[in-house]
Steps between C-alpha positions, in 0.01 A plus 500: 500500500631574153350182362165589657514848345598354164207255516259782589626709203451206264145440628417871494639542150286217366195641679556833325525360150275687259379477146363782286283509193414768256124549510356656188154582382357687208184701557357548153399842377123497526196705430177321591126572526226362722135570431179343624315272262183699452288660234437869467123550477278805473154489655260710295222483756390860435492465123393701313644799685336841514751627245796401289791465523461288813782339694470170686777391738615139515261325735647163590843607627553516875480869583486570127872433476705237318827454694804435282820413684842535342843389622829605349853449622658642186685827464379741236159614388200270471136566413155350536291504183123458470332406174124503460392415145175593330203300625397275213217266415555128452530570126773760557288812445594794726210560737668744738826676424769468766487877560168449681681305772656730759763406754704661772795394712528561875211747503658723233339657197257302287658409166352344187612168362597517135543136402880511520733427793510814718759565769311535829793495744878544479769462763876482513674228696379220727165504678644347819182297550177448308375845394122525465336711233127560524321502163144626464281471192188671369291461186371804315183452298397752234150367429566350158625161625318188390355259754705191570766341712838663461823322590858621485827393657716766658870422492752621761869470416817575697786613280858590588656769283825393331 
């Protein structure tokens, strides 16, 4: 009986053998943006207006909104910046100053672009998931603008404060 018990202990001990490993991973500190690939256009179908200044909302965005999604897993303060430069001709002449482009975030107050990067949203700490900001744009015309096609590139930047 003792030999049978000893054999069972040997078999059981080998069946319970284990190995362990240290599993490591590094999740990098990240701040990232996702935006649709689209153009911001203004339809001036009722031009000239009855009076100036006249404001025209962006016409080709779904629901008039440009969704910008941001993800951050970093501690500390981070910001979203929007830069809308002056609208220039192909030769570089300013046709419309940036201040005639209005924007707002998440249905807030309308603000004027000024050609420089402007902080449009700030948060502290991680987002937890993709956080969506809803940007809207409008063009203000004063009546002294020259005819022509106007093109500008708006730039959105995510920046973590040091």
